[in-house]
N, C-alpha and C positions, 0 to 999 in steps of 0.2 A: 123655972121649970120648962114654962112655955118658951122662953126664949131658947133652952137648951136643946127643946125638941126640934125648934126651927132650925138651930144650927145644924143639926144631925140631919134633917132633911135636906138642907142646902148641901152637905158633904155628899149625901147619897145622889142628890141631882148632878152634882159635879162629876162624881165617878160614873153615874149612869151616860153623861154626855162624852166623857172620856172614851168610854167602851165603844158607844155609838158611832164616835167619831173614826175609830181604827178599822180601816177596810181591807188591811193587807193581812189580817189575822181573823180566822174564827175564833171569837171568844164567847163561849157560852158554859152554862151550869149545867150540871146533872144532879139528880137525887141519888140517894144511896143505891137505888136499882138501875139507874144508868138511864131515867127517864130525862129528857131534855125539858130543862124549865127556865132558860132564859135563852136568847139568840141575838147577836149582833149583825149590823149590816154587812160585816167582813163575813161572817158565816154564811148570809144568805148570798153574797155575791160568788163565794167560792161552790157553794153546794147547792144553789139557785132554789134552794126551799125558802118559802116567806115563813115569817114568824109564826103566823097562825096555822102554817101546814105542818110546823115540826114540833112544836112544843107539845108535850104529853105523849111524843114518841120516843122509842129507844133509840139510842146512839148507834146501835149496830146496824140500823137502816144505812150507815155510810160505809160499811164493810162488805167486802166481797163475799159472795156465797160460801166460798170454800173456806174463808177465814171465819165465818159465823158457825159452819160446820165444825171446825175445830176449837171453837169456843174463844176464839181470841179477844172479842169484846170483853168477857167476863174475865179472863186473865189479867187484862190490862189494868180493870177496876181493882182486881185483888191485889195485884202489884203495887198500885198506887197506895191503898188503904194499908198494906203491910210495911211497905218500903218508904211511904211517904212521898213517892214520885214515881210516874211512870214515862218513859221516853222512848220513841221508837220512830221509824220510817215504813212508809208500805202504800199499797196501790189502796184507794178510797173510789167510793162510787158518787157522782153527783145524781140529782133528781131525774135528769134525762136518761141515766145511765152510763155515762161517760166516764172515764176513769181520770184521776190525776194522781199524781205521788205527793205524799203529805208527810210533813213533820209534825209529829203529835207529843204534846205534853200533857199528862193529867196529874193535877195535885189535888189531895183530899182536903175537904174543908171540916175544920172540927169546932165546937163550942170552945168556950174557954175551959170548959171541965173536961174536954177531950172527946167528947162525944161526936162519932161522924155523923154528919148531917147533909153531905153530897161532895161533887167533885167541881172543880174548876177544869176545863179543858181549853187548851190554845192549839189550833191546827193552822200550819203554813202550807200554801200550795207551793211544792218545789219542783213542778212539772218541768218547767224550762230548765232548771239547774239540772234536774235529772238527765233530760236530754241532751245537755251539753256533755255531762258527764259519760253518758252512754256514746256520743258522738267520740269523745276521746279516747274512751275505752276501746272501739272498734278501730280508731286511729291508730293507738297504741298496738293493737293485736294485729293490724294489718304493717304495722311498721315492724313488727318481730316477725312477722313471715316473710316480709321482704327481706329483712336481714337475715334470718335464716335462710331463705332460698338463694341467697348469694353464694355462689361457690367459688367465683374467682378471685375474692378477696376475702382475708381474715379480718373480720370485725368483731371487737370485743370490747368490754369496758372493764376498767381498773379502778380499785379505790386510791385513796391519796397515797399509800404507800407503794402502788405498783402491783398489789396481788388481784388476779384476775377474777373479775365477779360475773361474766358473762360471755358466751362462746357460741358463735355462729357455725353453720355447716362448711363455710367456706374455711374457716380456721381449722377445723378438723381435717378437711380435705389437704389442706397445705402443709399444716404442721403435725398431722396424724394423731394428736390427742383427742380423745373423746372429752366432752364436757365434766363427766366425773372425774376424769384424770387430773383436770388442769383447773378446775374453778377452785380458789384458795391459795393456789400456787403463784410464786412471784414471776413475772413476766421475764425476769433477766434468764431464765434458763432456755429461752431461744436463742441468746447469744453465745459467740465463743467465747471459751475459757479466757483468752486474752482480752476481749472486750469486757469480761466481767470484771477481771483483775484491775483493769485500767479505770473503772468505775464508770463506763460509758452509760449503761442503762438508768442510772442514777441522774447523770448528767441530762438526760434526754427528758426526764420528768422535771428536773429543777427547770431547764429550758423551756418546756411545756408550760408550768407553772408560772413562770416570770412573762414570758412573750405570749402565751396563749396558744402556741402552736411549734410543734418541732418536726422537721421532716430530715430523711438520711436515708443512705442507700448503702447496703454492706451485706455481708454473708450472715447468716440465720442457720440456725441448727432444727433439724426435725426430730422426732421423737426415735427414729431409728438412727440417728447420728449423721445422717447424709446433710450435705449444705446446699443450699438455694441462695440465690442474690435476691435481695428483698429491696423494696421501696417501702418504706415504712413514715406513717404520719401520726403522731399523737396531738390531740386537741384536750385542753382542758376544760372541765366541766364544772361549772358555779351554779349555786342556786340564786334566788332573787336578790338576796343580800351580798353578793359577791362573793361568798365564803366558797373556798375551793372544796368538791366534794368527791372528785374522781377524774378519770381521763378515758378518752375514747380513742382506742387504737385500730388504724387500718393498714393492714400489711398487704401487699401484693408479691406474688412471686413473678420476678420479671427476670429470671434466669434466660429463659430463651430470647427474650429481646436483648439482653445483654450480649448473648453470643452470637446474635444476627448483627449487632452494631459492631462487634469484634470483629467479625467476618467482613462486614461492610470496610471497617477501617483499615484492615488488612488488604483488603482487594484495593482500596484507594491506594495504600501505600505502595502495594507491588506496580498498579498502575503509573503512579508517578516515577517509582524506580525505573519501571520499562521504557516510561517516555523520557526521562532523563537519558537513560543508557542509548536508547535509539538517538536521541539528539547528539550526545557525544560520538556515538558509533558513526553518524554521518560525518561529523567533523573529522574523527580520527581517519576514518576511510578517505575522505578528500584529501587530508594532508597527507596520507601514507602514500595515495597514488601520486600525487605531485613530486613527493620526495623521493619516490620510485624512479620517476622521469630522470630526476638530478643525479641518482645513483647510476641510472643507465649511462648517462653522458659521462660521468666520471670515471665509472668502471671500464665502460667500453674504450674511452681514450687511454687510460692507464694501460690496457692489456696490450693495445696497438702500439702504445710507446714502447712497451716491454719488448714487443717483437721486433720493433724496427730499429730502436736504438742499440749501439754496441755496448756489450757487457762491461761495466764498471763497477769496481769494489764501493764506490761510494754512492753512485745511483741505483744500484739494484736493490739494497736493502731499503731505499726510500721508497722505491716503487713497489716493492713487495707489503711494506708497512701500509703504503697507502691503499694498495689493493684489500689486504686484511681489513683495513678500517671501512671500506666500502661493503665487505661481506657483513660485518658487523651492523652496518646500517640496514643492509638486507634483511637480517634477522630481525632487527627492531622494527622495520616497516611489516615485516610477517606478521609479527605479534598484533601490531596496530590493525592490520588487516582482518587477523583471526578475529580480534575483539568486535569489529564492525561487521563481520559475517561477508565479508568480500575477499577472503582469501580464496585461492584455487585448491582445492581439496580433491583427493582422489578417495572417494567414498565408496567402500565395498563391504562384504561381510568379513568382519574380523573376530578372531577367537581371542578372547581375552586371558583365558589359562596360559595360552601359547605366548601371548605379548609379555605378561608379567613374569613366567618363568625365564624367558629369554632375556629379560632386564635385570634379573635378580642379581647377578654379579657386578653389574654397572651400578646399579642402586647403591648396594653394599659398599661398594668402593667409593662412592660419591659421600654417602653417609659417614664413612669414616667408623672407627671402632668403638666409639662411645654411643652409639645409635645401633640398637639392635633391629634388624628387620625381621617381621614375622608375616609369612604367607599364608593367609586362611582363605585362598582363593578355591572354591570347590572344582575338583577335576574335569566335572562336565557342566558346561554352562552353556546357553544357545548362544548362536554368533549374533553379534551386534553390527548395527549400520554407523560405519564412522570411516576417519581415515586413520589407518594403522600408524603412519609415521606422525602424526600430530598427536595421536593419543598417546604414543611412546614419550614425545616431548613434553606433553600436560604432565604425564605421571612423574618425569623427570624433575619437572618444575615444581610439583607439588612437593616432593621428596626434599628438594633443596629449601623449600620453605620451612618445612617442618625440622630439618636440621637446624635452621637458624633460629627457630623457635624453641628449641631443646639444648638450652646453653650447657645444662649438666647431663644431657644424653638421657637416654630413656628407650622405651619400644616403639617402634612404628610399625604399624600392623596395617596389611592391606587385605581387604576381603571383598566378597560380592554376594549380593541377593538378588533372585528373580522375582519380580512384581507383576504378576499378571494383571492388576487393576490399576496400575499407575501409583502414584502417591496421594496418599488420603489428603483431603482439602487443599489441594494444589490443581487448579484449572488446567495449567499449563502440562501437566503431566496425567492427563486422563485419556481415557478412549485408546490406549495402547498398552503392548507389554513392553516391559523395561528390565534390564538388568543394571543394578545400583552397584557400580565399582566404588569402594570407598578406602581412604585412607585416613586413618586415625594415627594422631601423635598425642605425646605427654608433654608438651610444651607449656610456655606459658598462658597460651589461650588468648582470646581478645574481647575487650569489652564491646557492649553493642553498639556502640557508636561507631567504632573501629569495623566492626563486622559489616554495617552497612555500606561501608565505604570501601570495602576490601576489593571488588571488583571494577571498581571506578579508575579508567586509564590513569597512570602516571602518580597513583596514591600508593605511597610507601610508608612502612613505620621502619625500614633499614635507614641507616645513616646515610649522608651525601656520597654517593659514588659506589652505592654496594646495592643499589637494585633500581630499576629503570620504572617500577610501578605498571608493568605490562603483563607480568607472568600469570596472575590470575585472571586479568581482562582476557588473555589468549584462551585461557582454559574455557572461560565464559563464552566466549565467541564459538569456540571450537564444538563445545555442547549444544548450542543455540543452532549452529549450522548443520551439525548431526541429526537435529530433530529431539534433542533430549535437553537437560539443563545441569546446573552447576548449582550445587545446595551446599551452603557453610554452614557448620555448626559449631560454635566455640563458646567454652566456659572459661573465664579469667582464673589462672594457676591451675587449671585442670588439664586443658588440651583443646585441639581442635579435631573436626573431622570434616573432609571435604568428600561430598558425594557426587560422583559421576552418573547421571540417568541417562543411560544409552538405549535408544529404542531396539528390539530385538528384530534383526533382519529377517524379511519374510523369505518365502520359498525362492521367489523370483532370483534373489542376490544371494543365495547360499554358497554359489560357486565363484570363485574368484579366478579371473583369466591372468595367467601370467603375460606381463608386458616385457618385451626384451628393448633397451634402450636402442635409439636409431644411431647408425654409425654415420661418421662425417662424410660428405660428399667427395667423389673421386674427381680426376680431371675430365673424365668423359661424361660427368652427370651436370656440367656446367649448364644453366639455363637463365633465360631472362627472368629477373625478379622485378616486380614493383614493391617498393618500399613505401608505406603511408604513414605518416604520423603529424599532428598538427604542431609538436613540438621541435622546433628546429634542432636544438641539442640532440634529442633522442633521435632524430631523423637522421642527423650527420653521423651518428656512432653506428646506427643500423645499416646504413649504405656502406660506411667504411668497413664494417666486419665482414658483411655480404661480399664485397669486392676483395677483401682480404682471403676470402673463402675460394676465391676465383670465378665469382658468378658475375655474370651482366646486370647491372642496376639500374634501374630508373626509379625516381623519387617523386612523391606528391604530398602536398601538406594538408589536403583535403580529400575527402570522399569524392566531392563534385569533380576535382581535378583529376583523381584516380580514374573516374568513369570517362573522362576526356581521353586521357592517354591510352586507356584501355581499347576504346574506339579506334586509335590512330596506331596502335602497334600491337605486335604479337608479345604477349607475355605469357610465360607457364605458370608462374607461381606469384602470389601476392601476399604479402607480409603487411598486415595492418594493426595499427592500434586501435583498440575498442573506443574509448571515450574521447570522441572528437565532436566539435559542434556541428549544427545543421544535419550531418549524416554520420552515424556511429559504424564502427565498424562491423557491427552484426547486421545493419541496413545494407551498407556496402556488399557484403557478402551475400546477402540475401538477392541482390540485384546481379552480381557475377554469376550466381548459380543459374540464373533465368538466361542471361545474355551470352555467357561464356561457359557454358557447364564441364569445359575440360580443364578450364584454369584452376589450379589448385589454391588452397587457401590456408593461411595460418594467421589465428587472431592472437595479437600480444596484448596481454591484460593481466592485471593483479587480481581482478575480481572474480568471485566464484559466481556471482547471480548475474544471469544475462536478462533482458528484458524480454517481456512476454512474447512469444512467437519467434524467438531467434532459434537457430539451428543448436541444439544441446550438443550435437555430436562434431559441431565444428572443431577441428584441431586448434588447440590452444597452447600459447607460450607465456610462463608465467614471469612477470617483469620483478625485479631488473634481471635479466638474463646474461649468462655470458657468452662469449663467442663459441665454446663448445656446444653449451646447450642449445644456440641459435643453428649451428651445424647439423645437431642430430635431429632437430624438428625439420629443417630442410630436406636432408637426405630422407628423411621417411616420406615427406611430401612428394619428393621427386619420384620415388619408388611408384607412385600411383599413377605418374603421368601416362 
């Protein structure tokens, strides 16, 4: 018995040692009324009361005044007694009045017969955890506020199946759904029907689940059915164990950015095309100028031969054939110069309805019976600024192209519209009023690649020998030189529309002066003429033609030599080439005007653009010219002496 009692005391001492060694928990006993009957070191550390200070006092000392007023201590004891346990968290008060967040467990203590004799109370200080949770709560709240405050991005969560579980303000603004309308719905409703049918939304989720992230761009649908170009990123969300619990999706409306990039790319392409055409134009213009000089030599020599050789049934056809070839060559160079914008144009106010009406019969005969010509030109249009003859050639050229494209026939329609604000999204056709003269066919049309090359010199889709590839470049050059633009629109197997954008003539150019051709010189009009050209072949032919016309001719192969001759001789007329080294024809003419103002001048050139400062009123003779054209120009100049 004594041994058993000692054993019991030894167990109690060990238990007491165990309780006293615990400092992270307040472990103490209460009697049935809630009076503290034991106190361990953990309780003293938490609540700052010593054992002698607290034993015998009611445990409600640790509660806030408002909790005591609400009888929470008694409720806790009653719950423990009736249910066998009370557990809860709340603010408690230390001896010094400071608060701490406590986790409390109260267990009833009963005898073997079941009689309640008190309570065991375990309290843990969770203030640090509470502070961490509060920080986390505030952080989450701030994050929610941040996400909700973002309006440029749609940010929302989805479950593993793709159903929307959260919705921010940006999502509502971009996609037009309120949170109540969309939460619980599948995110595939934002996709186009063809994307849904192809399974794209599910592939996006599968990729995000597999790789952790999925990014794409494409058309998405708003609530009202309108489209927007979206950049979307889907991130997989996993818990601590790595289990997929959902997805985070961020969508941005980049429609404006995409449009800006598209416009920039278009501008780059147009700049590249303009640079390419400018380079080709420079090359073409140079080739055409040199070719004109060769034609001048050939044509002049042939004309002089035909005049001087006796008629022969064998040689006459050969000479006529050769002259016809030079005329075709001259037409070719005119097209080359038109493309390169270096052709001599007679630009004035032109009435489009009159031009088209006057050409209707010619166009219909050219098109043949299988093509029906429709004239939808308004009867009244503003006059436009261009060369009437070249415009007629351009219309005829476009009509021939249309005929070649309409192998089975069809309608060729010519119409016109007035545009007071230019052409939309076209920087080249802004700040001016235009008449858009258009020609629409029902032919085979062109693919995109062919369309981009259509105005490139010598490019043709016709067979060998059926086209020079200079028709459209000529029209392109005429429009550019007139201050307008050629715009081609084509759809494969549907047809092609050629738009000729021509600036409306201002009031100063509304009246067109009639110009009568100059007559040939008579014997009494013979004068001393100085012929200037750096090409010996052209110079020789010019001299021979002038001599054949009966004039006294002096020749010079440069501007400098011409100045020396003028200083030593009396000359009434100077016929000079423009493109010469060291001193151009324009520069020579300027010096002659100063030193010999009575001397008349003719500038022989195929170029329309003279250098800045040159006299635009200077009489010009387009190369290659015939003897008759030379005679008319000389006759007109002599009348001014």
